[in-house]
C-alpha positions as CSV (number, residue, x, y, z in Angstrom):
1,M,87.4,109.8,80.2
2,P,84.8,112.5,80.8
3,R,85.0,114.6,83.9
4,R,82.4,114.1,86.6
5,L,80.2,116.5,88.5
6,L,81.2,116.4,92.1
7,L,79.0,117.0,95.2
8,P,80.3,119.3,97.9
9,V,82.6,117.5,100.2
10,T,83.6,117.6,103.9
11,L,87.2,118.8,104.4
12,L,90.1,118.1,106.7
13,A,93.1,119.6,108.4
14,I,96.8,118.7,108.5
15,A,99.6,120.7,109.9
16,A,101.9,120.1,106.9
17,L,100.2,123.0,105.3
18,L,100.2,125.1,108.5
19,G,103.3,126.9,107.6
20,S,104.5,129.3,104.9
21,A,105.8,129.0,101.4
22,C,107.4,131.4,99.1
23,T,109.4,131.1,95.9
24,S,110.7,133.7,93.5
25,T,108.6,134.9,90.5
26,P,110.1,134.0,87.1
27,P,111.3,137.0,85.2
28,P,109.1,138.3,82.4
29,S,110.1,137.3,78.9
30,Q,109.3,139.0,75.7
31,G,108.2,135.7,74.1
32,G,108.4,135.5,70.4
33,S,106.6,135.0,67.2
34,G,106.2,131.3,66.9
35,G,103.3,130.6,64.5
36,T,100.1,128.7,65.4
37,L,99.9,125.6,67.5
38,Q,97.3,123.1,66.1
39,L,95.4,121.0,68.6
40,A,92.2,119.0,68.7
41,Y,89.5,118.0,71.1
42,L,87.4,114.9,70.7
43,A,84.4,116.8,72.0
44,D,83.3,120.3,72.9
45,M,84.4,121.7,76.3
46,A,81.3,122.2,78.4
47,Q,81.8,125.9,78.7
48,A,84.5,128.5,79.4
49,D,83.1,129.7,82.8
50,P,85.8,128.6,85.4
51,D,83.2,128.7,88.2
52,V,81.1,126.1,86.4
53,F,83.5,124.2,84.2
54,Y,84.2,120.7,85.7
55,D,85.3,118.6,82.8
56,I,88.8,117.5,81.6
57,E,88.3,118.3,77.9
58,G,88.9,122.0,78.0
59,N,91.5,122.2,80.7
60,T,94.0,123.5,78.2
61,V,91.8,126.5,77.5
62,I,90.9,127.3,81.1
63,L,94.6,127.0,82.3
64,S,95.8,129.2,79.4
65,V,93.3,132.0,79.9
66,Y,92.8,132.1,83.6
67,E,95.1,131.9,86.6
68,G,94.6,131.1,90.3
69,L,96.5,132.1,93.3
70,L,98.8,129.0,93.3
71,K,99.7,126.3,90.9
72,Y,101.8,123.1,90.9
73,K,105.4,122.9,89.8
74,P,105.8,120.8,86.6
75,D,106.2,117.1,87.2
76,S,105.5,117.6,90.9
77,T,102.9,118.0,93.6
78,E,104.8,121.0,95.0
79,L,102.8,124.2,95.4
80,I,104.4,127.3,93.8
81,P,103.3,130.9,93.3
82,S,100.9,132.0,90.5
83,L,99.0,135.2,91.2
84,A,100.0,135.0,94.8
85,K,103.8,135.4,95.1
86,S,103.9,134.2,98.7
87,W,101.5,133.2,101.5
88,E,101.3,132.4,105.2
89,V,99.0,130.2,107.2
90,S,98.2,130.9,110.9
91,P,99.1,128.2,113.5
92,D,95.5,127.3,114.0
93,G,95.0,126.7,110.3
94,L,92.2,129.1,109.9
95,T,93.7,132.3,108.4
96,Y,95.5,132.4,105.0
97,T,97.3,135.5,104.0
98,F,98.2,135.8,100.3
99,H,100.6,138.4,99.1
100,L,99.8,139.2,95.4
101,Q,101.9,139.7,92.4
102,S,102.4,143.3,91.2
103,G,102.1,144.7,87.6
104,V,99.5,142.2,86.6
105,K,96.7,143.2,84.2
106,F,93.6,141.5,82.9
107,H,93.1,141.0,79.2
108,D,90.9,144.1,79.2
109,G,93.7,146.2,80.6
110,T,92.3,146.7,84.1
111,P,94.7,146.1,87.0
112,F,94.7,142.9,89.1
113,N,94.5,143.5,92.8
114,A,93.1,142.0,96.1
115,Q,89.6,143.3,95.4
116,A,89.6,141.4,92.1
117,V,90.4,138.2,94.0
118,K,87.7,138.8,96.5
119,T,85.2,139.5,93.7
120,S,86.0,136.3,91.9
121,F,85.9,134.2,95.1
122,Q,82.5,135.8,95.9
123,R,81.2,135.0,92.4
124,R,82.1,131.4,92.8
125,L,80.1,131.3,96.0
126,D,77.2,133.1,94.4
127,V,77.1,130.9,91.3
128,G,77.1,127.8,93.6
129,A,78.1,125.2,91.0
130,A,80.0,122.1,91.8
131,P,83.5,123.8,92.1
132,A,82.0,126.1,94.7
133,Y,82.9,123.5,97.4
134,M,86.5,124.8,97.3
135,V,85.4,128.2,98.7
136,Q,82.4,127.2,100.8
137,P,84.6,126.8,104.0
138,I,85.4,130.5,103.9
139,A,84.0,132.5,106.8
140,S,85.3,135.9,105.7
141,M,87.6,137.7,103.2
142,Q,89.6,140.9,103.8
143,T,91.6,143.1,101.5
144,P,93.8,145.2,103.8
145,D,95.6,146.7,100.8
146,D,95.7,146.1,97.0
147,S,98.4,143.5,97.3
148,T,97.1,141.5,100.2
149,F,94.2,139.0,100.4
150,V,93.2,137.4,103.7
151,V,90.9,134.5,104.0
152,R,89.5,133.2,107.3
153,L,88.0,129.7,107.3
154,K,85.1,128.3,109.3
155,H,87.3,125.4,110.3
156,P,90.7,124.0,109.4
157,V,90.9,122.7,105.8
158,A,94.2,121.0,105.1
159,P,93.7,120.8,101.3
160,F,92.8,124.5,101.0
161,L,96.1,125.5,99.4
162,H,95.6,122.5,97.0
163,Y,92.2,123.9,96.1
164,M,94.0,127.1,95.1
165,A,96.2,125.1,92.7
166,S,93.6,122.8,91.3
167,S,92.8,123.1,87.6
168,W,89.2,123.4,88.8
169,G,90.1,125.7,91.7
170,P,89.2,129.4,92.0
171,K,90.3,131.5,88.9
172,I,90.5,135.3,88.9
173,I,88.2,137.0,86.4
174,S,88.2,140.7,85.5
175,P,85.8,142.5,87.8
176,K,85.1,145.0,85.0
177,A,84.0,142.2,82.7
178,L,81.8,140.7,85.4
179,A,80.2,144.0,86.0
180,D,79.8,144.8,82.3
181,H,78.1,141.5,81.6
182,A,76.4,140.8,84.9
183,G,73.0,140.3,83.3
184,G,71.3,139.2,86.5
185,D,73.1,135.8,86.5
186,H,76.6,136.8,87.8
187,A,77.7,137.0,84.1
188,Q,77.1,133.3,83.6
189,T,75.6,133.8,80.1
190,W,78.6,135.8,79.0
191,A,81.2,133.5,80.6
192,K,79.9,130.4,78.9
193,E,81.7,131.4,75.7
194,H,83.9,134.4,76.7
195,A,86.8,134.9,79.0
196,N,88.7,137.7,80.6
197,G,91.6,136.5,82.8
198,T,95.2,137.2,83.5
199,G,96.7,134.2,81.7
200,P,99.3,134.1,78.9
201,F,96.5,133.7,76.2
202,Q,93.3,135.4,75.4
203,L,90.2,133.5,74.3
204,T,89.6,135.0,70.9
205,A,87.1,132.5,69.4
206,F,84.6,130.1,70.9
207,E,82.7,128.4,68.1
208,R,80.8,125.4,69.7
209,G,81.2,122.2,67.7
210,Q,83.9,123.7,65.5
211,R,86.9,125.5,67.1
212,Y,88.4,127.5,69.8
213,E,91.2,130.1,69.3
214,L,93.7,131.4,71.8
215,T,95.8,134.4,71.0
216,R,99.0,135.3,72.9
217,F,98.5,138.1,75.4
218,D,101.5,140.4,75.0
219,G,100.6,142.3,78.2
220,Y,101.1,139.1,80.2
221,W,102.9,139.7,83.5
222,G,105.1,136.6,83.4
223,Q,106.9,134.6,80.8
224,K,105.1,135.3,77.6
225,A,103.9,132.5,75.3
226,H,106.2,131.4,72.5
227,V,103.5,130.7,69.9
228,D,101.3,133.5,68.5
229,K,98.1,131.5,68.5
230,V,96.6,128.1,69.5
231,E,93.9,126.7,67.2
232,I,91.8,123.9,68.8
233,R,89.4,122.1,66.4
234,I,86.7,119.7,67.4
235,I,87.6,116.4,65.7
236,P,85.5,113.7,67.3
237,D,87.2,110.7,65.6
238,I,90.6,109.7,67.0
239,G,91.5,108.0,63.7
240,T,91.1,111.3,61.9
241,Q,93.2,113.0,64.6
242,R,95.9,110.4,64.1
243,L,96.0,111.0,60.3
244,Q,96.2,114.7,60.8
245,L,99.0,114.4,63.3
246,Q,101.0,112.2,60.9
247,S,100.4,114.7,58.0
248,G,101.4,117.7,60.2
249,D,98.0,119.3,60.3
250,L,98.0,118.7,64.1
251,D,100.9,119.3,66.5
252,A,99.8,117.0,69.3
253,I,97.2,114.5,70.5
254,L,96.9,115.0,74.2
255,H,94.8,111.9,75.2
256,S,93.1,108.8,73.9
257,F,95.8,107.8,71.4
258,P,95.1,104.0,71.0
259,Q,97.6,102.0,73.0
260,A,98.0,99.5,70.2
261,E,99.2,102.2,67.9
262,L,101.8,103.7,70.2
263,E,104.7,101.5,69.0
264,S,104.0,102.6,65.4
265,A,104.0,106.2,66.6
266,K,107.4,105.7,68.3
267,S,108.9,104.4,65.0
268,N,107.7,107.5,63.1
269,P,110.6,109.9,62.8
270,D,108.3,112.9,62.8
271,L,106.5,112.0,66.1
272,Q,107.4,111.7,69.8
273,V,105.5,109.6,72.4
274,R,105.6,111.2,75.8
275,D,104.1,109.7,79.0
276,F,103.9,111.5,82.3
277,S,103.1,110.7,85.9
278,S,99.4,111.2,86.7
279,F,96.8,110.6,89.4
280,L,94.5,108.7,87.0
281,N,93.1,105.6,88.5
282,N,91.2,102.8,86.8
283,I,88.8,101.3,89.3
284,I,85.8,98.9,89.5
285,Y,83.0,99.6,91.9
286,L,81.1,96.7,93.3
287,N,77.5,96.9,94.4
288,T,77.6,95.9,98.0
289,N,73.9,96.8,98.5
290,K,72.3,93.8,96.7
291,K,72.9,90.2,96.0
292,P,75.1,88.5,95.0
293,L,77.9,91.0,95.8
294,S,76.5,91.9,99.2
295,D,78.5,88.8,100.2
296,P,82.0,89.9,101.2
297,A,83.5,86.5,100.6
298,L,82.2,86.5,97.0
299,R,83.6,89.9,96.4
300,K,87.0,88.7,97.5
301,T,86.7,85.7,95.3
302,L,85.8,87.9,92.3
303,A,88.8,90.3,92.9
304,G,91.2,87.3,93.2
305,A,90.0,86.0,89.8
306,L,91.0,89.1,87.9
307,D,94.8,88.6,87.8
308,R,95.5,92.4,87.6
309,D,99.2,91.9,86.6
310,S,98.4,90.3,83.3
311,L,95.3,92.4,82.8
312,V,97.1,95.7,83.1
313,K,100.0,94.5,81.0
314,E,97.7,93.3,78.2
315,V,95.6,96.5,78.1
316,Y,98.1,99.3,78.9
317,G,101.5,97.7,78.1
318,P,104.2,99.8,79.8
319,Y,101.9,102.8,80.3
320,A,100.3,101.7,83.6
321,T,101.0,99.6,86.7
322,P,98.6,97.6,88.8
323,S,97.4,99.8,91.7
324,S,99.4,99.2,94.9
325,S,97.1,101.3,97.1
326,T,93.6,102.5,97.5
327,Y,95.0,106.0,96.6
328,P,96.4,107.0,93.2
329,S,100.2,106.7,93.0
330,G,101.8,109.7,94.5
331,L,99.0,110.8,96.9
332,L,99.8,108.7,99.9
333,D,102.5,106.2,100.9
334,P,101.1,103.0,99.5
335,A,102.3,101.1,102.5
336,L,99.6,102.9,104.6
337,A,96.7,101.6,102.5
338,P,97.9,98.6,100.4
339,V,95.8,96.5,98.1
340,A,96.3,92.9,97.2
341,Y,93.9,90.4,95.6
342,P,95.2,86.9,96.2
343,P,93.8,84.3,93.8
344,S,91.0,82.1,95.1
345,E,92.1,78.7,96.4
346,T,89.1,77.1,94.6
347,A,89.3,77.2,90.8
348,A,86.6,77.2,88.2
349,A,83.6,76.9,90.4
350,A,84.6,79.8,92.7
351,G,81.9,82.1,91.3
352,G,79.2,79.6,91.9
353,G,77.3,80.6,88.8
354,S,76.6,84.1,90.1
355,K,75.2,86.3,87.4
356,L,76.6,89.8,87.2
357,T,76.1,92.9,85.1
358,F,79.2,95.0,84.4
359,A,78.8,98.5,83.2
360,Y,81.8,100.6,81.9
361,T,81.9,104.1,80.7
362,A,82.8,104.8,77.1
363,D,86.3,106.2,76.4
364,D,87.7,107.1,73.0
365,S,90.8,105.0,73.2
366,G,88.8,101.8,73.7
367,V,90.7,100.9,76.9
368,H,87.6,100.6,79.0
369,R,85.9,98.2,76.6
370,R,89.0,96.1,76.4
371,I,89.3,95.9,80.2
372,A,85.6,95.0,80.4
373,E,86.0,92.2,77.9
374,L,89.0,90.7,79.7
375,V,87.3,91.0,83.1
376,Q,84.3,89.2,81.6
377,Q,86.6,86.4,80.3
378,R,88.4,85.9,83.6
379,L,85.3,85.9,85.7
380,D,83.4,83.6,83.4
381,A,86.4,81.2,83.7
382,A,86.1,81.5,87.5
383,G,82.4,80.4,87.5
384,F,80.7,83.8,87.3
385,S,78.4,84.7,84.4
386,V,79.0,88.3,83.4
387,T,77.1,90.5,81.0
388,I,78.9,93.7,80.0
389,K,77.4,96.9,78.7
390,E,78.5,100.4,77.9
391,A,77.0,103.2,79.9
392,Q,77.1,107.0,79.5
393,L,78.2,109.1,82.5
394,P,74.8,110.6,83.2
395,Q,73.5,107.1,83.6
396,V,76.3,106.2,86.0
397,F,75.4,109.2,88.3
398,E,71.9,107.9,88.5
399,Y,72.8,104.4,89.8
400,V,73.0,105.6,93.4
401,N,69.3,106.6,93.3
402,D,68.2,103.0,92.7
403,L,70.9,100.6,93.9
404,Q,68.7,97.5,93.4
405,A,68.4,98.3,89.7
406,A,72.0,99.4,89.3
407,P,74.6,97.1,87.8
408,D,76.7,94.8,90.0
409,M,79.9,96.4,88.8
410,V,80.9,99.7,87.3
411,M,84.2,100.7,85.8
412,Q,85.6,104.2,85.5
413,T,88.9,106.0,85.3
414,N,88.9,108.9,87.8
415,T,91.3,111.5,89.0
416,P,91.3,113.6,92.2
417,D,90.8,117.4,92.2
418,G,94.2,118.0,93.7
419,A,97.4,116.5,95.0
420,H,96.0,115.7,98.4
421,P,94.6,112.4,99.7
422,D,91.4,114.0,101.0
423,M,90.6,115.1,97.4
424,W,90.4,111.5,96.5
425,A,89.1,109.5,99.5
426,R,86.2,111.8,100.3
427,I,84.8,111.7,96.8
428,E,85.4,108.1,96.1
429,W,84.3,106.2,99.2
430,Y,82.9,108.6,101.7
431,S,79.2,107.7,102.1
432,T,78.1,110.9,100.4
433,G,81.0,111.2,98.0
434,G,80.3,112.5,94.6
435,L,81.9,109.6,92.8
436,N,80.6,106.9,95.2
437,Y,78.5,105.6,92.3
438,L,77.2,102.4,94.0
439,G,76.5,103.7,97.4
440,Y,79.2,102.0,99.4
441,K,79.0,103.0,103.1
442,S,81.4,102.4,105.9
443,T,80.6,104.3,109.1
444,Q,84.1,103.6,110.4
445,A,85.8,104.8,107.2
446,D,83.7,108.0,107.3
447,K,84.6,108.4,111.0
448,L,88.3,108.1,110.2
449,L,88.2,110.7,107.5
450,D,86.3,113.0,109.8
451,Q,88.9,112.5,112.5
452,A,91.5,113.5,110.0
453,L,89.6,116.8,109.7
454,E,90.5,117.6,113.3
455,T,94.1,116.7,113.4
456,T,97.0,119.1,113.0
457,D,99.7,116.5,112.6
458,K,100.5,115.3,109.0
459,A,101.7,111.9,110.1
460,T,98.6,111.3,112.2
461,A,96.4,112.4,109.3
462,D,98.2,110.2,106.8
463,R,97.7,107.3,109.2
464,L,94.0,108.0,109.4
465,Y,93.8,108.2,105.6
466,G,95.5,104.9,105.4
467,E,93.2,103.2,108.0
468,A,90.2,104.4,106.0
469,G,91.7,103.1,102.8
470,K,92.5,99.8,104.5
471,I,88.8,99.4,105.4
472,V,87.8,99.9,101.8
473,A,90.4,97.4,100.6
474,Q,89.3,94.8,103.2
475,D,85.7,95.3,102.3
476,T,86.6,94.8,98.6
477,A,84.0,97.5,97.9
478,I,86.2,98.9,95.1
479,I,88.7,97.0,93.1
480,F,91.7,99.3,92.3
481,V,92.9,98.1,89.0
482,A,95.6,100.3,87.5
483,D,97.5,103.6,87.8
484,P,97.8,104.7,84.1
485,R,100.3,107.2,82.8
486,D,99.2,110.4,81.0
487,V,100.2,109.5,77.4
488,M,100.5,112.1,74.6
489,V,101.8,111.9,71.0
490,L,103.4,115.1,69.7
491,R,105.2,116.2,66.5
492,K,108.9,115.8,67.0
493,N,109.6,119.5,66.5
494,L,107.4,120.5,69.5
495,T,109.6,121.5,72.4
496,G,109.2,123.2,75.8
497,V,106.9,120.4,77.1
498,E,105.7,121.0,80.7
499,H,103.2,118.7,82.4
500,V,101.6,118.6,85.9
501,P,100.4,115.2,87.2
502,N,97.2,116.8,88.5
503,Y,96.4,118.6,85.2
504,P,95.3,115.6,83.1
505,W,95.2,115.8,79.3
506,A,96.9,119.2,79.5
507,L,100.3,120.8,78.8
508,N,101.5,124.3,79.5
509,L,100.7,125.8,76.1
510,A,102.7,129.0,76.9
511,T,106.0,127.1,77.1
512,L,105.5,125.1,73.9
513,Q,107.6,126.0,70.9
514,K,107.4,124.8,67.3
515,G,110.9,124.1,65.9
């Protein structure tokens, strides 16, 4: 599942975040000499610049080399300290005061301080790439002293703390490195293949198309990594990766392991299959802007013909459940925005011979193709005539520019930028959402999301999110198919596994140990 390029989004406010949070910092550890961890990517990461990077393949590199102010607790949506040891939010939701960790150094040895944070936030604004939306609501930034960073927003932004914890959120880069390599482009040329952060690993090799190398940073301020190095090779064939995992040449496959082979992997005494909670969501967009799916009744008939229970069981086995909500599992109480697709009362002729084109994005595990084939079978049996085709992500982003020429249906597996309902709803079905591939528009749903922007009560905001989601469900503009788990296959001797639901395809490399 490739990562998408998001458009800037409108934001909202909830009082749940208008308080304070603080937890203790873990004591430093000396780490240890633990050999080399061998991993693989199916494709190159786009680049190493955290202010431009917006993919999934490469998250392990970005999260190992750079740090943000906050992060998520493993197996949780709880916000915990990273480079900020504590923070406060003003009652009006406009001022955020971050108290920074002490004794932190960048990989080049220069000290981390509030000015470094301000420099990195300003660079993200200046670069202006897709992840810049997370800092665009900032009206001003102050550094009253080296250990305090204060942000004043233009308007309340409830997900703002979640932006700070997002894997695509603001990362702090060495100001010296940025100055040394400025080059007239805010050091973008340098940052494509180089890095200088505060993380537990340094990026010591970036060989596009071949390999990346991470080396433990022994000057790290927190718990030091257990392994000496992480070697990440580009191996574009999942079958080759499987063979190398079995032989011990790889220590883990972090995504796209074929579901049909998981039982075999479980029976291998040298391997372990791990599955984790995630915000991944398999969805089918319907083109409501042209016939035949401009007919709401026909859309409901189509959705009812899919039989999601059997579809999800056949494709994912125990590693997914049919979606119960218009939001990924864990983002919002599913009772607030439930989805149900009752079967049509009329049988085989329900589709009335309607011809449909169904595009799906390629994925290395083959899951998308399998779902597309089964959907085609079910809809053909219900009286539709469905033609399926594989599409590349750049094509999918172009559909909204010519909706009459776009397919009738598009399937994708997406994930929100953070553990907050706005970071899903506003990109998926808001009229200008970056992932609203087939141009669905509901003035009322937009209005509800914008009303949530003004509220300071979490219960009220959640209700508004739910009402917006209910409209999408009632319109059957998007069919919410499955909530998949994040499935990984590791060597049995790999321990110290830490996973965060909002960091797909990634583990905390610093905690991993090879037995």
